Each structure stands twice: as C-alpha cells, then as structure tokens.
C-alpha positions, 0 to 999 in steps of 0.5 A, spaced: 543 380 540 543 387 543 550 388 540 547 386 533 542 391 533 546 397 535 551 395 529 545 395 525 543 402 527 550 405 527 550 402 520 544 406 518 546 412 521 552 412 517 548 411 510 544 416 512 550 421 514 553 419 507 547 420 503 546 427 506 553 429 505 552 427 497 545 431 497 549 437 500 554 437 495 549 436 489 544 441 492 544 447 487 547 454 490 542 458 493 541 464 489 542 471 493 536 476 493 536 481 487 539 488 489 533 493 490 537 499 485 538 494 480 531 491 480 527 498 480 531 499 473 528 493 470 521 494 473 521 501 470 523 499 463 518 493 463 512 498 466 514 503 460 514 498 455 507 496 457 504 503 457 507 504 450 503 498 448 497 499 451 491 503 452 484 504 455 477 505 454 478 513 455 473 515 450 467 512 454 469 516 460 470 522 456 463 521 453 459 515 457 454 511 453 448 510 456 448 504 461 456 505 462 459 501 468 465 506 469 470 500 468 477 501 466 478 496 460 485 495 457 487 493 451 493 492 447 495 496 441 496 493 434 496 494 427 489 494 427 488 499 432 486 506 431 492 510 429 489 516 433 488 512 440 493 515 445 497 510 449 497 509 457 504 512 456 501 519 454 495 519 460 499 517 466 502 521 471 508 519 476 511 520 483 518 518 485 517 514 492 523 512 496 524 505 498 529 503 504 533 497 502 533 495 509 525 494 508 527 487 505 533 485 509 538 488 503 544 492 504 546 496 498 550 502 497 545 507 498 539 505 503 534 509 500 532 507 492 528 511 488 522 508 485 517 511 480 509 510 481 505 511 475 498 512 476 492 514 471 486 518 474 480 518 470 477 524 473 470 521 475 471 522 482 467 527 486 468 526 493 474 527 498 481 524 497 483 519 502 490 520 505 495 514 506 493 512 513 485 512 512 480 507 511 477 506 504 471 502 501 473 500 494 473 495 489 480 493 486 483 488 481 490 486 482 494 483 476 501 482 473 503 485 466 502 479 463 495 480 465 494 474 470 490 476 475 492 475 482 487 478 487 480 481 486 474 483 489 471 487 483 464 483 485 463 486 492 467 492 495 471 491 502 473 496 507 481 496 507 485 500 512 491 503 508 495 503 514 493 498 519 496 497 526 502 493 523 500 487 527 501 480 524 493 480 523 493 487 520 500 489 517 497 495 512 497 495 505 503 495 500 507 501 499 505 502 492 497 501 493 497 506 499 501 511 495 497 511 489 490 511 492 490 518 494 491 520 487 483 518 486 477 522 489 472 517 492 464 518 491 460 524 492 453 521 494 451 515 498 444 513 495 440 508 500 435 503 497 428 501 500 431 494 501 437 497 505 442 496 500 446 502 498 449 505 492 455 510 491 455 515 485 461 519 482 466 514 485 473 515 483 476 510 478 483 509 476 489 505 475 496 504 479 502 501 476 508 499 481 515 496 481 516 490 485 519 494 490 513 498 492 509 491 492 512 484 494 519 485 491 522 478 492 515 475 495 511 470 491 504 473 493 502 475 486 504 468 483 511 471 481 517 474 484 520 481 482 513 482 479 511 489 477 503 490 478 497 493 476 491 495 480 485 497 477 481 501 482 474 503 484 474 508 490 467 508 493 468 511 500 474 515 504 474 515 511 478 519 516 482 514 520 483 515 527 487 508 529 487 510 537 481 514 537 484 519 541 481 525 537 487 526 533 486 524 525 492 519 524 494 523 518 495 529 523 500 524 527 504 523 522 508 529 524 514 529 519 509 528 513 513 523 510 506 518 509 509 513 515 506 515 522 510 509 525 516 513 525 513 519 529 513 518 537 513 524 541 515 520 548 519 515 545 524 515 551 518 512 555 515 507 550 515 504 543 508 506 541 508 511 535 503 517 536 497 514 532 497 508 536 498 512 543 492 515 547 497 519 551 502 522 546 506 526 550 506 521 556 504 527 561 498 522 564 493 526 561 489 523 555 490 526 548 483 527 548 483 531 554 488 536 551 484 537 544 478 540 543 472 537 538 466 542 536 459 539 535 461 538 527 467 534 529 472 539 527 479 539 532 483 544 534 489 543 538 490 548 544 497 551 546 496 553 553 503 556 554 504 559 547 511 555 546 508 553 539 507 546 541 500 543 542 498 541 549 497 534 547 504 533 545 507 538 550 508 535 557 510 542 560 504 545 558 503 549 564 
C-alpha cells in the first residue's frame, strides 16, 4: 500500500514537472526595459504635440473676472477655437535636466541623459520660491497626456517634503516635480479666519510637463508605463527645510549645487550620512549647531575660525 502511494506521488510529480516545462516553453518572451535615451525622444515629441494642440484660460489670469478661482483649465484647440488663441507651446518655458540611466537600473552608452522639463508660470504668486529640497503646502492634480487623472489633492492642500529623507516611508518626490515647483512663487499672505481656519492670498499657479524619465519611467504609478505627465499645481506655502535640524538649511548642505544633497558628505570616510541628515557634518565631535551662529531673526552665519575658507562646521581642523 505504501509503495503504491509512492508511485502515485512520483507520477504526479512527473506530470507537474512536464506541465511546468510546457508552460515555460509557451511563455511569452520577457520584454527588456526601454532605453532612457530612446524614451525621452518619444516623450518629448508627445509633449510638444500636446503643447501645440492645447491652450489654457490665460485670458482669465490676465484680466481676472469677479469671483475667479485662479484655477488653470486646459482645452483642445479645434477648428472652432478663436484663431487668436495662443497654444501652450507659445507660453511654456523649459529646462534641461540630466537623468542617470543607472537610476532606473539601465546600462547605456551615455549614463547622463538630457531630458526637457516644460513649465508654465501664470505669474500670480507673490511669495517666496521653494528650493528643490524644501517642504511645500500645495494643491495639485497629476494627469497623463490623454487627460486621465491618476493623482489629485485639489480638494484639500497637503504638506509635501520635496527631498524627503530617502527612506521607504519618505522617499521624496519624483524629479520633474521637485525641479518644476521652484519655478513658481508661493502665496504672500496667510489670513486667519475667526473659526481658526486660514486662507492664503496671491499663491502661485502653474503647470509642469515632464517626460517619463523625470517621473515614473517604466513604473505603473500613473496607470501606464513610460507615460509623460502633467501636473497642475497651486503653491500655497514654501517652507525652508532643515532635515537634520542642525541650523543649516538643507539647500545650503547641497554643496555642489546640483539639487541633490544626497551626494554631499563632508565626512564620507567616517560615515555614509549626507550632510543634510548629519548633525556633525565634519565629524569633529562638535555638533554643527554649535559651530554656526543664528541671530534673533533666524539669520545664519558660518564662522571660519582659522581663515582657510572652510566654515568651521565643515572643517575638522579649524583650531
């Protein structure tokens, strides 16, 4: 009886193994990921075509009607559209952003691939511009070029840390978003209502158009891989970030000015913590906060005790 069971089991294993082999043989070939250099050309062509064929309600921004909500509305240019209407292509500005192919696990002839970021600033913001590492209070709506909305908080604003701490819980924002937001000014005045709520006047309003290499590339977050994206934003508040609370703004700790403080680590031979997350940037045993000066208005100065051109908080030999 036991032998019979064993034979039955062996027979079943053989059937399963054969079935698996047949499934493997008939399985579709794995499609390799697209090259970043090729995809950005395709994305740029799609964005340009969109900009040529669409316009926004700029006339309302130029002469706001009573009760205007300062929301951007995009429409398609058709044969019925006023011939004097300017397409978005005539109003956007652009910036070249280099993206490392290794960021997406790709190996290409050139590692740094140029991508074009397009943005439209309506010019209504009157406050400060954020930097690429600051925190912002804003409303936004993200959509694909076909109009499909994949992310939105237009109903209620949120705080967003553009840089994040690069942890799984707070990985920061996509490149195109953090590079696009500094193009807009935040609001100028915060009005507190009697019920404790508040409103913000003269906030920034704009659009960001980005190729997939500045967004999710082959990821499916927008509901489609390799999708160029549009973000419609209302920038309410920009707050200077100090991620490690050492008194030095995070943007100042981006020493090479490339907009990425992650690769700036003064004491890299001692730890793997970039300056913007390090409370002792030069690892001299004295906290950074104790090697800088902050006045009553919050202005920061950086003493250089030995006059060698390196501020004390970055100089372990400052005596």
